[in-house]
A tleap script that builds the chain and sets N, CA, C and O, in Angstrom:
source leaprc.protein.ff14SB
mol = sequence {
  NMET SER GLU ARG VAL THR VAL LEU LEU PHE
  ALA GLY ALA ARG ASP LEU VAL GLY ALA PRO
  GLU VAL ARG LEU PRO TRP THR PRO GLY MET
  THR VAL GLN THR LEU LEU SER ALA LEU GLY
  GLN ALA PHE PRO THR LEU VAL PRO TYR LEU
  PRO SER VAL ARG VAL ALA VAL ASN GLY THR
  TYR ALA HIE GLY HIE GLU ALA VAL SER PRO
  THR ASP GLU LEU ALA VAL ILE PRO PRO VAL
  ALA GLY CGLY
}
set mol.1.N position { 0.851 -1.181 0.000 }
set mol.1.CA position { 0.000 0.000 0.000 }
set mol.1.C position { 0.893 1.239 0.000 }
set mol.1.O position { 1.819 1.335 0.805 }
set mol.2.N position { 0.624 2.170 -0.882 }
set mol.2.CA position { 1.458 3.363 -0.980 }
set mol.2.C position { 1.061 4.375 0.087 }
set mol.2.O position { -0.075 4.404 0.560 }
set mol.3.N position { 2.030 5.198 0.448 }
set mol.3.CA position { 1.764 6.222 1.457 }
set mol.3.C position { 0.949 7.355 0.840 }
set mol.3.O position { 0.997 7.604 -0.365 }
set mol.4.N position { 0.204 8.027 1.704 }
set mol.4.CA position { -0.650 9.122 1.260 }
set mol.4.C position { -0.446 10.303 2.188 }
set mol.4.O position { -0.003 10.150 3.326 }
set mol.5.N position { -0.778 11.491 1.682 }
set mol.5.CA position { -0.768 12.697 2.499 }
set mol.5.C position { -2.201 13.179 2.637 }
set mol.5.O position { -3.007 13.059 1.714 }
set mol.6.N position { -2.500 13.721 3.796 }
set mol.6.CA position { -3.808 14.319 4.034 }
set mol.6.C position { -3.650 15.819 3.918 }
set mol.6.O position { -2.759 16.411 4.528 }
set mol.7.N position { -4.526 16.435 3.127 }
set mol.7.CA position { -4.484 17.873 2.899 }
set mol.7.C position { -5.791 18.473 3.410 }
set mol.7.O position { -6.871 18.114 2.943 }
set mol.8.N position { -5.685 19.384 4.365 }
set mol.8.CA position { -6.854 20.096 4.882 }
set mol.8.C position { -7.192 21.233 3.929 }
set mol.8.O position { -6.298 21.940 3.463 }
set mol.9.N position { -8.463 21.411 3.642 }
set mol.9.CA position { -8.909 22.451 2.717 }
set mol.9.C position { -9.779 23.459 3.457 }
set mol.9.O position { -10.614 23.085 4.281 }
set mol.10.N position { -9.581 24.723 3.160 }
set mol.10.CA position { -10.342 25.782 3.820 }
set mol.10.C position { -11.039 26.665 2.792 }
set mol.10.O position { -10.600 26.771 1.646 }
set mol.11.N position { -12.127 27.294 3.214 }
set mol.11.CA position { -12.874 28.305 2.461 }
set mol.11.C position { -13.205 27.824 1.047 }
set mol.11.O position { -13.823 26.773 0.879 }
set mol.12.N position { -12.796 28.588 0.030 }
set mol.12.CA position { -13.152 28.290 -1.357 }
set mol.12.C position { -12.667 26.938 -1.827 }
set mol.12.O position { -13.366 26.268 -2.588 }
set mol.13.N position { -11.488 26.517 -1.397 }
set mol.13.CA position { -10.971 25.206 -1.800 }
set mol.13.C position { -11.878 24.098 -1.276 }
set mol.13.O position { -12.190 23.151 -1.997 }
set mol.14.N position { -12.292 24.220 -0.037 }
set mol.14.CA position { -13.203 23.227 0.550 }
set mol.14.C position { -14.528 23.219 -0.208 }
set mol.14.O position { -15.086 22.155 -0.476 }
set mol.15.N position { -15.032 24.409 -0.556 }
set mol.15.CA position { -16.300 24.493 -1.280 }
set mol.15.C position { -16.202 23.844 -2.663 }
set mol.15.O position { -17.123 23.146 -3.086 }
set mol.16.N position { -15.095 24.072 -3.365 }
set mol.16.CA position { -14.941 23.521 -4.709 }
set mol.16.C position { -14.804 22.000 -4.706 }
set mol.16.O position { -15.279 21.331 -5.624 }
set mol.17.N position { -14.162 21.458 -3.689 }
set mol.17.CA position { -13.969 20.013 -3.603 }
set mol.17.C position { -15.159 19.333 -2.934 }
set mol.17.O position { -15.461 18.174 -3.219 }
set mol.18.N position { -15.830 20.055 -2.048 }
set mol.18.CA position { -16.973 19.478 -1.344 }
set mol.18.C position { -16.587 18.653 -0.139 }
set mol.18.O position { -17.365 17.821 0.328 }
set mol.19.N position { -15.361 18.885 0.376 }
set mol.19.CA position { -14.886 18.134 1.545 }
set mol.19.C position { -13.854 18.971 2.287 }
set mol.19.O position { -13.153 19.773 1.670 }
set mol.20.N position { -13.750 18.798 3.601 }
set mol.20.CA position { -12.774 19.569 4.371 }
set mol.20.C position { -11.352 19.050 4.272 }
set mol.20.O position { -10.410 19.736 4.669 }
set mol.21.N position { -11.187 17.837 3.743 }
set mol.21.CA position { -9.841 17.289 3.562 }
set mol.21.C position { -9.861 16.245 2.462 }
set mol.21.O position { -10.894 15.645 2.164 }
set mol.22.N position { -8.691 16.043 1.866 }
set mol.22.CA position { -8.521 15.013 0.836 }
set mol.22.C position { -7.225 14.263 1.121 }
set mol.22.O position { -6.338 14.762 1.814 }
set mol.23.N position { -7.136 13.063 0.575 }
set mol.23.CA position { -5.908 12.261 0.701 }
set mol.23.C position { -5.375 12.040 -0.702 }
set mol.23.O position { -6.107 11.657 -1.614 }
set mol.24.N position { -4.078 12.292 -0.852 }
set mol.24.CA position { -3.416 12.151 -2.139 }
set mol.24.C position { -2.218 11.218 -1.994 }
set mol.24.O position { -1.646 11.116 -0.909 }
set mol.25.N position { -1.832 10.537 -3.072 }
set mol.25.CA position { -0.624 9.711 -3.003 }
set mol.25.C position { 0.600 10.584 -2.725 }
set mol.25.O position { 0.761 11.660 -3.302 }
set mol.26.N position { 1.450 10.097 -1.834 }
set mol.26.CA position { 2.717 10.771 -1.550 }
set mol.26.C position { 3.792 10.095 -2.375 }
set mol.26.O position { 3.812 8.870 -2.499 }
set mol.27.N position { 4.686 10.892 -2.940 }
set mol.27.CA position { 5.806 10.344 -3.691 }
set mol.27.C position { 7.102 10.867 -3.084 }
set mol.27.O position { 7.150 12.012 -2.634 }
set mol.28.N position { 8.152 10.053 -3.063 }
set mol.28.CA position { 9.435 10.530 -2.547 }
set mol.28.C position { 9.875 11.781 -3.306 }
set mol.28.O position { 9.762 11.852 -4.530 }
set mol.29.N position { 10.365 12.740 -2.577 }
set mol.29.CA position { 10.787 13.999 -3.183 }
set mol.29.C position { 9.664 14.996 -3.376 }
set mol.29.O position { 9.878 16.058 -3.960 }
set mol.30.N position { 8.466 14.677 -2.896 }
set mol.30.CA position { 7.333 15.587 -3.059 }
set mol.30.C position { 7.634 16.914 -2.370 }
set mol.30.O position { 8.172 16.960 -1.264 }
set mol.31.N position { 7.267 17.991 -3.065 }
set mol.31.CA position { 7.403 19.339 -2.520 }
set mol.31.C position { 6.032 19.980 -2.464 }
set mol.31.O position { 5.045 19.409 -2.929 }
set mol.32.N position { 5.978 21.168 -1.892 }
set mol.32.CA position { 4.718 21.911 -1.857 }
set mol.32.C position { 4.196 22.104 -3.280 }
set mol.32.O position { 3.001 21.947 -3.528 }
set mol.33.N position { 5.084 22.441 -4.213 }
set mol.33.CA position { 4.655 22.670 -5.596 }
set mol.33.C position { 4.115 21.403 -6.246 }
set mol.33.O position { 3.091 21.452 -6.927 }
set mol.34.N position { 4.781 20.274 -6.048 }
set mol.34.CA position { 4.274 19.041 -6.649 }
set mol.34.C position { 2.986 18.584 -5.961 }
set mol.34.O position { 2.138 17.948 -6.586 }
set mol.35.N position { 2.844 18.907 -4.691 }
set mol.35.CA position { 1.588 18.630 -3.998 }
set mol.35.C position { 0.450 19.425 -4.633 }
set mol.35.O position { -0.627 18.881 -4.877 }
set mol.36.N position { 0.684 20.714 -4.905 }
set mol.36.CA position { -0.352 21.533 -5.535 }
set mol.36.C position { -0.682 21.020 -6.928 }
set mol.36.O position { -1.845 21.032 -7.332 }
set mol.37.N position { 0.322 20.573 -7.662 }
set mol.37.CA position { 0.073 20.000 -8.985 }
set mol.37.C position { -0.792 18.748 -8.877 }
set mol.37.O position { -1.730 18.566 -9.654 }
set mol.38.N position { -0.474 17.888 -7.913 }
set mol.38.CA position { -1.264 16.670 -7.709 }
set mol.38.C position { -2.699 17.013 -7.302 }
set mol.38.O position { -3.646 16.350 -7.724 }
set mol.39.N position { -2.847 18.036 -6.495 }
set mol.39.CA position { -4.181 18.477 -6.078 }
set mol.39.C position { -4.980 18.957 -7.283 }
set mol.39.O position { -6.161 18.637 -7.416 }
set mol.40.N position { -4.335 19.728 -8.162 }
set mol.40.CA position { -5.001 20.203 -9.375 }
set mol.40.C position { -5.370 19.077 -10.322 }
set mol.40.O position { -6.415 19.134 -10.971 }
set mol.41.N position { -4.524 18.048 -10.412 }
set mol.41.CA position { -4.846 16.903 -11.267 }
set mol.41.C position { -6.014 16.107 -10.706 }
set mol.41.O position { -6.870 15.634 -11.453 }
set mol.42.N position { -6.045 15.962 -9.389 }
set mol.42.CA position { -7.122 15.193 -8.764 }
set mol.42.C position { -8.444 15.959 -8.754 }
set mol.42.O position { -9.519 15.362 -8.807 }
set mol.43.N position { -8.351 17.297 -8.683 }
set mol.43.CA position { -9.554 18.133 -8.589 }
set mol.43.C position { -9.400 19.308 -9.553 }
set mol.43.O position { -9.016 20.401 -9.136 }
set mol.44.N position { -9.698 19.093 -10.843 }
set mol.44.CA position { -9.496 20.137 -11.852 }
set mol.44.C position { -10.223 21.451 -11.558 }
set mol.44.O position { -9.793 22.505 -12.026 }
set mol.45.N position { -11.304 21.408 -10.799 }
set mol.45.CA position { -12.007 22.657 -10.474 }
set mol.45.C position { -11.142 23.579 -9.615 }
set mol.45.O position { -11.409 24.778 -9.537 }
set mol.46.N position { -10.117 23.038 -8.975 }
set mol.46.CA position { -9.225 23.850 -8.141 }
set mol.46.C position { -8.142 24.576 -8.933 }
set mol.46.O position { -7.557 25.536 -8.430 }
set mol.47.N position { -7.864 24.139 -10.162 }
set mol.47.CA position { -6.725 24.665 -10.915 }
set mol.47.C position { -6.699 26.197 -10.974 }
set mol.47.O position { -5.644 26.776 -10.716 }
set mol.48.N position { -7.804 26.888 -11.299 }
set mol.48.CA position { -7.728 28.349 -11.355 }
set mol.48.C position { -7.476 28.990 -9.977 }
set mol.48.O position { -6.981 30.115 -9.891 }
set mol.49.N position { -7.810 28.285 -8.935 }
set mol.49.CA position { -7.717 28.785 -7.566 }
set mol.49.C position { -6.318 28.611 -6.963 }
set mol.49.O position { -5.915 29.382 -6.092 }
set mol.50.N position { -5.583 27.600 -7.428 }
set mol.50.CA position { -4.314 27.219 -6.795 }
set mol.50.C position { -3.214 28.285 -6.818 }
set mol.50.O position { -2.451 28.364 -5.856 }
set mol.51.N position { -3.093 29.104 -7.863 }
set mol.51.CA position { -2.015 30.114 -7.826 }
set mol.51.C position { -2.146 31.132 -6.690 }
set mol.51.O position { -1.160 31.768 -6.318 }
set mol.52.N position { -3.332 31.291 -6.144 }
set mol.52.CA position { -3.526 32.299 -5.100 }
set mol.52.C position { -3.549 31.736 -3.682 }
set mol.52.O position { -3.687 32.497 -2.723 }
set mol.53.N position { -3.417 30.414 -3.531 }
set mol.53.CA position { -3.464 29.828 -2.189 }
set mol.53.C position { -2.070 29.755 -1.581 }
set mol.53.O position { -1.061 29.824 -2.282 }
set mol.54.N position { -2.041 29.616 -0.274 }
set mol.54.CA position { -0.799 29.329 0.448 }
set mol.54.C position { -0.939 27.937 1.024 }
set mol.54.O position { -2.046 27.473 1.298 }
set mol.55.N position { 0.177 27.283 1.204 }
set mol.55.CA position { 0.187 25.960 1.832 }
set mol.55.C position { 0.940 26.073 3.146 }
set mol.55.O position { 2.049 26.606 3.202 }
set mol.56.N position { 0.323 25.567 4.192 }
set mol.56.CA position { 0.983 25.507 5.493 }
set mol.56.C position { 1.404 24.062 5.736 }
set mol.56.O position { 0.622 23.131 5.542 }
set mol.57.N position { 2.639 23.895 6.158 }
set mol.57.CA position { 3.167 22.587 6.523 }
set mol.57.C position { 3.449 22.641 8.018 }
set mol.57.O position { 4.296 23.406 8.480 }
set mol.58.N position { 2.730 21.821 8.759 }
set mol.58.CA position { 2.864 21.782 10.217 }
set mol.58.C position { 2.676 23.163 10.848 }
set mol.58.O position { 3.398 23.547 11.768 }
set mol.59.N position { 1.685 23.901 10.327 }
set mol.59.CA position { 1.314 25.180 10.916 }
set mol.59.C position { 2.131 26.377 10.472 }
set mol.59.O position { 1.923 27.481 10.974 }
set mol.60.N position { 3.059 26.183 9.538 }
set mol.60.CA position { 3.898 27.284 9.061 }
set mol.60.C position { 3.778 27.380 7.548 }
set mol.60.O position { 3.863 26.373 6.847 }
set mol.61.N position { 3.579 28.604 7.045 }
set mol.61.CA position { 3.523 28.773 5.591 }
set mol.61.C position { 4.801 28.258 4.961 }
set mol.61.O position { 5.897 28.511 5.462 }
set mol.62.N position { 4.658 27.532 3.857 }
set mol.62.CA position { 5.797 26.916 3.186 }
set mol.62.C position { 5.926 27.454 1.768 }
set mol.62.O position { 4.953 27.917 1.172 }
set mol.63.N position { 7.137 27.384 1.244 }
set mol.63.CA position { 7.424 27.785 -0.130 }
set mol.63.C position { 7.366 26.556 -1.031 }
set mol.63.O position { 7.434 25.423 -0.555 }
set mol.64.N position { 7.242 26.789 -2.327 }
set mol.64.CA position { 7.060 25.715 -3.304 }
set mol.64.C position { 8.111 24.643 -3.306 }
set mol.64.O position { 7.802 23.490 -3.606 }
set mol.65.N position { 9.349 24.975 -2.983 }
set mol.65.CA position { 10.443 24.009 -3.038 }
set mol.65.C position { 10.578 23.165 -1.773 }
set mol.65.O position { 11.373 22.225 -1.736 }
set mol.66.N position { 9.804 23.495 -0.735 }
set mol.66.CA position { 9.945 22.787 0.540 }
set mol.66.C position { 9.366 21.373 0.462 }
set mol.66.O position { 8.329 21.140 -0.159 }
set mol.67.N position { 10.051 20.453 1.098 }
set mol.67.CA position { 9.662 19.034 1.070 }
set mol.67.C position { 8.400 18.784 1.889 }
set mol.67.O position { 8.105 19.481 2.860 }
set mol.68.N position { 7.678 17.770 1.460 }
set mol.68.CA position { 6.452 17.330 2.123 }
set mol.68.C position { 6.614 15.852 2.462 }
set mol.68.O position { 7.028 15.060 1.616 }
set mol.69.N position { 6.292 15.484 3.687 }
set mol.69.CA position { 6.337 14.067 4.061 }
set mol.69.C position { 4.928 13.594 4.403 }
set mol.69.O position { 4.054 14.415 4.684 }
set mol.70.N position { 4.698 12.299 4.383 }
set mol.70.CA position { 3.358 11.783 4.664 }
set mol.70.C position { 2.891 12.031 6.093 }
set mol.70.O position { 1.698 11.912 6.372 }
set mol.71.N position { 3.789 12.367 6.995 }
set mol.71.CA position { 3.384 12.631 8.377 }
set mol.71.C position { 3.126 14.117 8.646 }
set mol.71.O position { 2.708 14.482 9.745 }
set mol.72.N position { 3.370 14.973 7.655 }
set mol.72.CA position { 3.142 16.415 7.840 }
set mol.72.C position { 1.658 16.740 7.896 }
set mol.72.O position { 0.832 16.063 7.283 }
set mol.73.N position { 1.335 17.791 8.644 }
set mol.73.CA position { -0.012 18.360 8.594 }
set mol.73.C position { 0.011 19.413 7.498 }
set mol.73.O position { 0.734 20.405 7.598 }
set mol.74.N position { -0.782 19.198 6.447 }
set mol.74.CA position { -0.789 20.086 5.298 }
set mol.74.C position { -2.127 20.794 5.210 }
set mol.74.O position { -3.173 20.174 5.400 }
set mol.75.N position { -2.102 22.089 4.924 }
set mol.75.CA position { -3.329 22.854 4.812 }
set mol.75.C position { -3.245 23.804 3.628 }
set mol.75.O position { -2.230 24.474 3.434 }
set mol.76.N position { -4.304 23.862 2.842 }
set mol.76.CA position { -4.421 24.812 1.743 }
set mol.76.C position { -5.258 25.970 2.257 }
set mol.76.O position { -6.413 25.802 2.647 }
set mol.77.N position { -4.642 27.163 2.249 }
set mol.77.CA position { -5.261 28.331 2.871 }
set mol.77.C position { -5.448 29.408 1.804 }
set mol.77.O position { -4.507 29.754 1.089 }
set mol.78.N position { -6.676 29.938 1.703 }
set mol.78.CA position { -6.943 30.961 0.702 }
set mol.78.C position { -6.333 32.306 1.103 }
set mol.78.O position { -5.954 32.500 2.258 }
set mol.79.N position { -6.241 33.231 0.146 }
set mol.79.CA position { -5.776 34.562 0.508 }
set mol.79.C position { -6.750 35.204 1.492 }
set mol.79.O position { -7.953 34.945 1.450 }
set mol.80.N position { -6.225 36.026 2.359 }
set mol.80.CA position { -7.050 36.685 3.368 }
set mol.80.C position { -7.171 38.158 3.003 }
set mol.80.O position { -6.173 38.855 2.813 }
set mol.81.N position { -8.402 38.609 2.911 }
set mol.81.CA position { -8.645 40.033 2.616 }
set mol.81.C position { -8.680 40.801 3.937 }
set mol.81.O position { -9.178 40.303 4.947 }
set mol.82.N position { -8.163 41.975 3.911 }
set mol.82.CA position { -8.166 42.791 5.128 }
set mol.82.C position { -8.691 44.166 4.819 }
set mol.82.O position { -8.930 44.521 3.665 }
set mol.83.N position { -8.865 44.923 5.859 }
set mol.83.CA position { -9.367 46.258 5.599 }
set mol.83.C position { -9.294 47.131 6.802 }
set mol.83.O position { -9.683 48.297 6.743 }
savepdb mol mol.pdb
quit
């Protein structure tokens, strides 16, 4: 059985997928960017939304090149409007 990562979805991402979290296959060398690509392939309705989201790994915003492991807590967070 292959390892998987659990991705928590918030706001618009959750609405587009229809679930608060999804599980995706984890691959060795996976990064935040490849995770987002896998998310877009699994849920094409998210593709236009993905360039504007941030990904948090274990509660900290991560950059695209940062590694992802199957034990990480991953969250897709939409942009926050302020005023």
